[in-house]
C-alpha positions as CSV (number, residue, x, y, z in Angstrom):
1,M,0.0,0.0,0.0
2,Q,1.4,3.4,-1.1
3,F,0.4,6.8,0.2
4,F,0.5,10.1,-1.5
5,S,0.0,13.7,-0.7
6,T,-3.4,15.4,-1.3
7,R,-1.5,18.3,-2.8
8,D,1.1,16.4,-4.9
9,Q,0.5,12.8,-6.1
10,N,4.1,12.5,-7.1
11,R,5.1,12.4,-3.4
12,K,4.5,8.7,-2.8
13,V,5.6,7.0,0.5
14,T,5.1,3.8,2.4
15,S,2.8,3.7,5.5
16,S,5.8,3.9,7.9
17,Q,7.1,6.9,6.0
18,A,3.7,8.6,6.1
19,I,3.4,7.9,9.9
20,A,7.0,9.1,10.7
21,Q,6.7,12.3,8.6
22,G,3.1,13.1,9.7
23,L,2.6,15.9,7.2
24,S,3.9,16.1,3.6
25,D,6.7,18.6,2.9
26,E,4.4,21.0,1.0
27,G,1.6,20.9,3.6
28,G,-0.6,18.1,2.0
29,L,-2.0,15.2,4.0
30,F,-1.1,11.6,3.2
31,V,-3.9,9.4,1.9
32,P,-3.9,5.7,0.9
33,E,-3.9,4.8,-2.8
34,S,-7.0,2.6,-2.4
35,F,-9.5,1.3,0.1
36,P,-9.5,-2.4,0.8
37,Q,-12.9,-4.0,1.2
38,V,-13.8,-5.6,4.5
39,D,-15.6,-8.9,5.1
40,V,-17.9,-7.9,8.0
41,K,-19.2,-11.4,8.6
42,A,-15.7,-12.7,9.1
43,L,-14.7,-9.8,11.4
44,C,-17.7,-10.4,13.7
45,G,-15.9,-13.4,15.1
46,L,-13.1,-11.3,16.4
47,D,-12.7,-9.4,19.7
48,Y,-11.7,-5.7,19.5
49,P,-7.9,-6.1,19.5
50,A,-8.0,-8.8,16.8
51,L,-10.5,-6.8,14.7
52,A,-8.3,-3.7,15.0
53,A,-5.2,-5.7,13.8
54,A,-7.2,-7.1,10.8
55,V,-8.3,-3.6,9.7
56,V,-5.1,-1.6,10.2
57,R,-2.8,-4.2,8.5
58,E,-4.8,-3.7,5.3
59,Y,-3.1,-0.2,5.2
60,L,0.1,-0.7,7.1
61,T,1.5,-3.3,4.7
62,D,5.2,-2.6,5.5
63,Y,4.6,-3.5,9.2
64,D,5.0,-7.1,10.4
65,P,1.5,-8.5,10.9
66,A,2.6,-10.3,14.1
67,F,3.7,-6.9,15.5
68,L,0.4,-5.3,14.7
69,T,-1.4,-8.2,16.4
70,E,0.6,-7.7,19.5
71,A,0.4,-3.9,19.4
72,T,-3.4,-3.9,19.2
73,R,-3.6,-6.6,21.9
74,S,-1.5,-4.6,24.3
75,T,-3.2,-1.3,23.4
76,Y,-6.8,-2.3,23.8
77,G,-6.4,-4.4,26.9
78,A,-6.2,-3.3,30.5
79,A,-6.0,0.4,29.6
80,F,-9.6,0.3,28.4
81,G,-11.0,-2.0,31.0
82,G,-12.5,-4.3,28.4
83,K,-14.6,-1.4,27.0
84,A,-12.7,-0.4,23.9
85,G,-15.5,0.5,21.4
86,Y,-18.2,0.0,24.0
87,L,-21.8,0.2,22.6
88,A,-24.5,1.5,24.9
89,P,-28.2,1.6,24.0
90,V,-29.8,5.1,24.4
91,E,-33.3,5.0,23.1
92,G,-35.1,2.9,20.5
93,D,-32.7,2.3,17.6
94,T,-30.2,4.8,18.8
95,Y,-26.9,3.7,20.3
96,A,-24.0,5.5,21.8
97,L,-20.6,4.4,20.7
98,E,-18.6,5.2,23.9
99,L,-15.1,5.9,22.9
100,W,-13.9,7.4,26.2
101,H,-13.0,4.4,28.3
102,G,-9.3,4.8,28.0
103,P,-6.7,6.4,30.3
104,T,-7.6,10.1,29.5
105,S,-11.4,9.6,29.3
106,A,-11.6,10.9,25.7
107,F,-12.1,9.2,22.3
108,K,-8.6,10.3,21.3
109,D,-7.2,7.4,23.4
110,M,-8.5,5.0,20.8
111,A,-5.9,6.1,18.4
112,L,-3.2,7.7,20.6
113,Q,-2.6,4.6,22.7
114,L,-1.7,2.7,19.5
115,L,0.2,5.5,17.6
116,P,3.4,5.3,19.8
117,H,3.7,1.6,18.8
118,L,3.3,2.5,15.1
119,L,5.6,5.5,15.3
120,T,8.4,3.7,17.1
121,V,8.6,1.1,14.3
122,A,8.2,3.8,11.6
123,A,11.1,5.7,13.1
124,S,13.3,2.6,13.1
125,K,12.5,2.1,9.4
126,T,12.8,5.6,8.1
127,A,14.4,8.0,10.7
128,E,17.9,6.5,11.0
129,G,18.1,6.9,14.7
130,K,16.8,10.4,14.9
131,T,14.8,11.6,17.9
132,I,11.2,12.1,16.9
133,V,9.7,15.4,18.0
134,I,5.9,15.1,18.3
135,L,4.4,18.5,17.8
136,V,0.7,18.9,18.7
137,A,-2.0,21.6,18.6
138,T,-5.0,20.7,20.7
139,S,-8.5,22.0,21.4
140,G,-8.5,20.0,24.6
141,D,-8.5,16.2,24.4
142,T,-5.8,15.4,21.8
143,G,-3.1,17.1,23.9
144,K,-3.6,14.9,27.0
145,A,-4.2,11.7,25.1
146,A,-1.0,12.3,23.1
147,L,1.0,13.3,26.2
148,E,-0.1,10.1,27.9
149,G,0.5,7.9,24.9
150,F,4.1,9.2,24.3
151,K,5.1,9.7,27.9
152,D,8.7,8.4,28.3
153,V,8.6,6.6,25.0
154,P,12.3,6.2,24.0
155,N,13.8,8.5,21.4
156,T,10.7,10.8,21.3
157,K,9.8,14.2,22.7
158,I,6.3,15.6,22.7
159,L,5.4,19.3,22.7
160,V,1.7,20.4,23.0
161,F,0.2,23.8,22.4
162,Y,-3.3,24.6,23.6
163,P,-5.5,27.8,23.7
164,E,-5.3,29.3,27.2
165,E,-9.0,30.2,27.4
166,G,-10.3,27.5,25.0
167,V,-10.3,24.3,27.1
168,S,-12.2,23.1,30.1
169,P,-10.6,23.3,33.6
170,M,-10.3,19.6,33.7
171,Q,-8.7,19.4,30.3
172,K,-6.2,22.1,31.3
173,L,-5.3,20.2,34.5
174,Q,-4.8,17.0,32.6
175,M,-2.2,18.7,30.4
176,T,-0.4,21.0,32.9
177,T,0.1,18.2,35.5
178,Q,1.4,15.7,32.9
179,E,4.2,13.4,34.1
180,G,7.1,12.3,32.0
181,D,10.7,13.4,31.2
182,N,10.1,13.9,27.5
183,V,7.0,16.1,27.6
184,G,6.3,19.9,27.2
185,V,3.1,21.9,27.4
186,C,2.5,25.6,26.6
187,A,-0.7,27.6,26.3
188,I,-1.1,30.3,23.7
189,H,-3.0,33.5,23.6
190,G,-5.6,32.7,20.8
191,N,-7.9,29.9,19.8
192,F,-7.3,26.4,18.5
193,D,-7.0,27.6,14.9
194,D,-4.2,29.9,15.9
195,A,-2.4,26.9,17.6
196,Q,-3.0,24.6,14.6
197,T,-1.8,27.3,12.1
198,G,1.3,27.9,14.2
199,V,2.1,24.2,14.3
200,K,1.6,23.7,10.6
201,A,3.9,26.7,9.9
202,I,6.6,25.2,12.1
203,F,6.2,21.8,10.4
204,T,6.8,23.3,6.9
205,D,9.5,25.8,7.8
206,P,12.8,24.5,6.1
207,A,15.0,26.5,8.5
208,I,13.4,24.9,11.6
209,T,13.6,21.5,9.9
210,E,17.3,22.0,9.2
211,K,18.0,23.2,12.8
212,L,16.4,20.1,14.2
213,A,18.4,17.9,11.7
214,Q,21.6,19.3,13.0
215,K,20.6,18.0,16.4
216,N,19.6,14.6,14.9
217,M,15.9,15.4,15.4
218,M,12.8,15.4,13.1
219,F,9.2,16.4,13.5
220,S,6.1,14.2,13.4
221,S,2.6,14.8,14.4
222,A,0.0,13.2,16.8
223,N,-2.9,15.2,15.4
224,S,-5.3,13.5,13.1
225,I,-3.3,14.9,10.1
226,N,-1.1,11.8,10.8
227,W,-2.3,8.7,9.1
228,G,-1.2,6.6,12.1
229,R,-3.7,8.6,14.1
230,L,-6.5,8.2,11.6
231,V,-6.4,4.6,10.7
232,P,-7.3,3.3,14.2
233,Q,-10.4,5.4,14.2
234,I,-11.8,3.5,11.2
235,V,-11.8,0.4,13.3
236,Y,-14.4,1.4,15.9
237,Y,-17.2,2.0,13.3
238,I,-16.6,-1.5,11.9
239,S,-16.5,-2.9,15.4
240,A,-19.8,-1.2,16.3
241,Y,-21.5,-2.6,13.2
242,C,-20.3,-6.1,14.2
243,D,-21.7,-5.6,17.7
244,L,-25.1,-4.5,16.4
245,L,-25.1,-7.7,14.3
246,K,-24.1,-9.9,17.2
247,D,-26.8,-8.6,19.5
248,G,-29.5,-8.9,16.8
249,S,-30.1,-5.2,16.5
250,I,-29.5,-5.4,12.7
251,E,-29.1,-8.1,10.1
252,L,-26.0,-8.4,7.8
253,G,-26.3,-5.8,5.0
254,D,-28.6,-3.5,6.9
255,K,-27.5,0.1,6.8
256,M,-26.9,2.4,9.8
257,N,-26.5,6.1,10.1
258,V,-23.5,7.6,12.0
259,V,-23.6,10.9,13.9
260,V,-20.3,12.5,14.8
261,P,-19.7,15.7,16.8
262,T,-16.6,17.1,15.1
263,G,-14.5,20.2,14.6
264,N,-11.4,19.0,12.7
265,F,-13.3,16.4,10.7
266,G,-11.1,13.5,11.6
267,N,-13.6,11.3,13.4
268,I,-16.3,11.6,10.8
269,L,-13.7,11.2,8.0
270,A,-12.8,7.8,9.6
271,A,-16.5,6.8,9.3
272,Y,-16.4,7.9,5.7
273,Y,-13.4,5.7,5.1
274,A,-15.1,2.8,6.8
275,R,-18.0,3.3,4.3
276,R,-15.4,3.4,1.5
277,M,-14.2,0.0,2.8
278,G,-17.7,-1.4,2.3
279,L,-19.3,-0.8,5.7
280,P,-23.1,-0.3,5.1
281,I,-23.3,3.3,6.3
282,Q,-26.3,5.2,4.8
283,K,-25.8,8.8,6.0
284,L,-22.9,10.5,7.8
285,I,-24.4,13.2,10.0
286,C,-21.9,16.0,10.9
287,A,-22.8,17.7,14.2
288,S,-21.3,21.2,14.9
289,N,-21.6,23.6,17.8
290,A,-22.0,27.4,17.4
291,N,-18.8,27.3,15.3
292,N,-20.8,25.9,12.4
293,V,-18.4,26.3,9.5
294,L,-18.8,22.6,8.6
295,T,-22.6,22.7,8.7
296,D,-22.6,25.7,6.4
297,F,-20.1,24.0,4.0
298,L,-22.0,20.7,3.8
299,Q,-25.2,22.6,3.1
300,T,-23.9,25.2,0.6
301,G,-20.6,24.0,-0.8
302,K,-18.8,27.1,0.4
303,Y,-16.2,26.9,3.2
304,D,-15.8,30.3,4.9
305,R,-13.8,30.7,8.0
306,N,-14.3,34.5,7.9
307,R,-16.8,34.5,10.8
308,S,-17.1,35.0,14.5
309,F,-15.3,32.5,16.7
310,Y,-17.2,31.3,19.7
311,T,-15.8,29.8,22.9
312,T,-18.4,27.2,23.8
313,M,-19.0,24.5,26.5
314,S,-17.9,21.9,23.8
315,P,-14.4,23.3,23.4
316,S,-12.9,20.4,21.5
317,M,-15.1,21.4,18.6
318,D,-14.2,25.1,18.7
319,I,-12.5,25.1,15.3
320,L,-12.9,27.0,12.1
321,I,-10.2,25.4,10.0
322,S,-11.1,21.7,9.6
323,S,-7.8,20.1,8.5
324,N,-9.1,16.6,7.6
325,L,-11.8,18.0,5.2
326,E,-8.9,18.2,2.7
327,R,-8.7,14.4,2.6
328,L,-12.4,14.0,1.9
329,L,-12.3,16.6,-0.9
330,F,-9.3,14.9,-2.5
331,D,-11.2,11.6,-2.6
332,L,-14.5,13.1,-3.9
333,C,-12.8,15.2,-6.7
334,G,-11.2,12.1,-8.2
335,Q,-7.8,12.6,-6.5
336,D,-7.2,15.9,-8.4
337,D,-4.3,17.3,-6.4
338,A,-4.2,20.5,-8.5
339,Q,-7.8,21.2,-7.6
340,V,-7.2,20.5,-3.9
341,R,-4.1,22.9,-4.0
342,A,-6.3,25.6,-5.5
343,W,-8.9,25.2,-2.7
344,M,-6.4,25.2,0.1
345,D,-4.5,28.2,-1.4
346,S,-7.8,30.1,-1.5
347,L,-8.5,29.1,2.1
348,K,-5.1,30.4,3.2
349,Q,-5.2,33.6,1.2
350,D,-8.9,34.5,1.3
351,G,-10.2,32.4,4.2
352,C,-12.8,30.6,1.9
353,Y,-13.4,28.5,-1.1
354,D,-16.4,27.2,-3.1
355,V,-16.4,23.6,-4.4
356,G,-19.2,24.1,-6.9
357,R,-22.6,22.5,-7.6
358,S,-21.3,19.1,-8.7
359,M,-19.2,18.5,-5.6
360,L,-22.0,19.9,-3.4
361,N,-24.4,17.2,-4.8
362,K,-21.9,14.5,-3.9
363,L,-21.6,15.9,-0.4
364,K,-25.3,16.0,0.1
365,T,-25.7,12.4,-1.1
366,L,-23.3,11.3,1.6
367,F,-23.7,13.8,4.4
368,A,-26.3,15.6,6.5
369,A,-25.3,18.4,8.9
370,G,-26.7,20.4,11.7
371,C,-25.5,22.6,14.6
372,C,-26.4,23.1,18.2
373,N,-25.6,26.1,20.4
374,D,-24.8,26.0,24.2
375,S,-28.4,26.5,25.4
376,R,-29.6,23.6,23.3
377,T,-26.6,21.5,24.4
378,K,-27.6,22.0,28.1
379,M,-31.2,21.2,27.3
380,T,-30.2,18.1,25.5
381,I,-28.0,16.9,28.4
382,R,-30.9,17.4,30.8
383,E,-33.6,15.9,28.6
384,T,-31.5,12.9,27.6
385,Y,-30.7,12.2,31.3
386,N,-34.3,12.7,32.5
387,N,-35.8,10.6,29.7
388,T,-33.3,7.8,29.4
389,H,-30.9,8.1,32.4
390,Y,-28.0,8.3,29.8
391,L,-25.6,11.0,31.0
392,C,-23.6,12.5,28.1
393,D,-20.9,15.1,27.9
394,T,-21.3,18.5,26.1
395,H,-19.9,17.2,22.8
396,T,-22.0,14.1,22.6
397,A,-25.0,16.2,23.5
398,V,-24.4,18.3,20.3
399,A,-24.5,15.0,18.3
400,V,-27.7,13.9,20.1
401,D,-29.5,17.2,19.3
402,V,-28.4,17.2,15.7
403,C,-29.5,13.6,15.4
404,K,-33.0,14.6,16.7
405,Q,-33.1,17.5,14.2
406,Y,-32.2,15.1,11.4
407,L,-34.9,12.6,12.4
408,L,-37.6,15.3,12.6
409,R,-36.6,16.7,9.3
410,T,-36.4,13.4,7.4
411,G,-38.4,10.7,9.3
412,D,-35.5,8.3,8.6
413,N,-35.9,5.2,10.7
414,T,-32.4,3.7,10.0
415,P,-30.6,2.6,13.2
416,V,-28.4,5.4,14.5
417,L,-24.9,5.2,15.9
418,I,-23.8,8.3,17.9
419,A,-20.1,8.8,18.5
420,S,-19.8,9.6,22.3
421,T,-16.5,11.3,22.5
422,A,-15.8,12.2,26.2
423,N,-16.6,11.3,29.7
424,P,-19.1,13.8,31.2
425,F,-16.9,14.4,34.2
426,K,-14.4,16.2,31.9
427,F,-16.9,19.0,31.6
428,S,-18.5,18.8,35.1
429,A,-19.5,22.4,35.4
430,S,-21.6,22.4,32.2
431,V,-23.0,18.9,32.7
432,L,-23.9,19.6,36.4
433,S,-25.6,22.8,35.5
434,A,-27.6,21.1,32.9
435,V,-28.9,18.1,34.9
436,G,-29.3,20.2,38.0
437,N,-31.4,22.9,36.3
438,G,-28.7,25.5,36.9
439,Q,-28.3,24.6,40.6
440,V,-24.6,24.3,41.4
441,E,-23.5,24.4,45.0
442,S,-19.7,23.9,44.5
443,S,-17.4,26.5,43.2
444,D,-14.3,24.5,42.5
445,E,-13.8,21.9,39.8
446,F,-13.4,18.8,42.0
447,G,-16.3,19.9,44.2
448,M,-18.5,20.0,41.1
449,V,-17.2,16.6,40.0
450,Q,-18.3,15.1,43.3
451,E,-21.6,16.9,43.2
452,L,-22.3,15.6,39.7
453,S,-21.5,12.1,40.9
454,S,-23.8,12.3,43.9
455,L,-26.6,13.7,41.8
456,T,-26.5,11.1,39.1
457,G,-24.9,8.1,40.8
458,E,-22.3,7.9,38.0
459,Q,-18.7,7.0,39.1
460,V,-15.9,9.5,38.7
461,P,-13.1,8.0,36.6
462,P,-10.1,7.6,39.0
463,Q,-7.7,9.2,36.5
464,L,-9.8,12.4,36.7
465,A,-10.4,12.3,40.5
466,G,-6.7,11.8,41.0
467,L,-5.8,15.1,39.4
468,A,-6.8,17.0,42.6
469,Q,-3.5,15.8,44.2
470,K,-1.2,16.5,41.3
471,K,1.1,19.5,41.0
472,Q,1.0,21.7,37.9
473,R,4.3,21.4,36.0
474,F,3.6,23.7,33.0
475,T,2.4,27.3,33.3
476,K,3.9,29.0,30.3
477,V,1.7,31.1,28.0
478,C,3.0,32.6,24.7
479,E,1.8,34.5,21.6
480,R,1.3,32.6,18.4
481,D,4.3,34.2,16.8
482,E,6.5,33.0,19.7
483,M,5.7,29.3,19.2
484,K,8.8,28.6,17.2
485,N,11.0,30.0,20.1
486,V,9.1,27.9,22.6
487,V,9.8,24.8,20.6
488,Y,13.5,25.6,20.6
489,E,13.4,26.3,24.3
490,M,11.6,23.0,25.1
491,L,14.1,21.1,23.0
492,G,17.2,22.9,24.4
493,I,18.1,24.4,21.0
494,E,19.5,27.9,20.7
495,S,17.2,30.0,18.5
């Protein structure tokens, strides 16, 4: 299996090269040359680790299959408590795919616990003994999941940038108290798009690359721009379909709809790739918060980031530049790299692009979209809990509300899979206010966590409760144009 860049098909690499490099030199994203077809019936006989190995080895063909089997087995074992890809019934034919049973209580663990295994092998194949510097921009969950995944991994360093006012208190604590000798964390004045733009600029700066090379270092990424981060996400949609088959909720060949709360378009792109592999997905429903740039795009064909940015109670979706959308467009336009370059150049220069009527028709065939503001998010958390006793976090609630909008609009009775992306205790203030009708007695984060637990009877994950005793290690805040110097400082390199 070869991979090539969305902006230059002449740049062909192996899967290990794509994973080690993360981002193509000219800024494009690596995509597979084809999509292998899955035998769903055969996969139904496998547990989650074995199913994951069977799917990822279709793409990672220069990895030893025995290594992938062992890597998925060790990844999706004790760290997930037997609940990797756990499916929970919500109401009727609606199911929550709970992806947050890992060590950081967010769906990002599903990929970022496996990625260090993949990157270590990729580096040994392609990086000639270099130290891999993982550079991450996060809107909240990716940062902690990446830090935890790469903590003290030999021959790696990991540096995370996050928006100072754009994450929840629990997300911030998870990052600033991170243990490990090879980790670094810095906040920036700005939003996630500022952090992501800054990281991409550092990635593609030849002078910085050369300076790292002089120290026998090279950049890679743990964001979903890295193929090694994206390919494990395909697995859990296939696993969920198999689980629905095994419990008799659907029959082989029946279609399902998938609803994903998303900002950077990685998680829903993985569902699209699962569909390309033959999984019977009828509609991909994209759920946005008040930062509804994706909703507008999927309804009009015009992507326009020139709009107000909102800091919401679902901060991991507070994004106006959705990087992984580029991969979808590349596939839908017939792998026309010149066209993708033109769109991305227009986005960079003018902040917008229009894909035209023909592409819009393709998008509407595959996707539906909707958005949900904070007041509706709170109402959805409260109503869902009161009606079904299912407690969802602020991001999952956006998906639940958009799902309801879709069902009211269409009357579609296809079984629905909702990606549940985070444990509700990561956003305790918002969730507690919602289920308690605005009545919040505690004023500190961990008091609200305990209050939410007492009110609902839900257990606080020990990895979140334990943060109360941890000391903050990282307190630095910088401007976006200072990020390059912060990277040098964290790596001990003179600027």
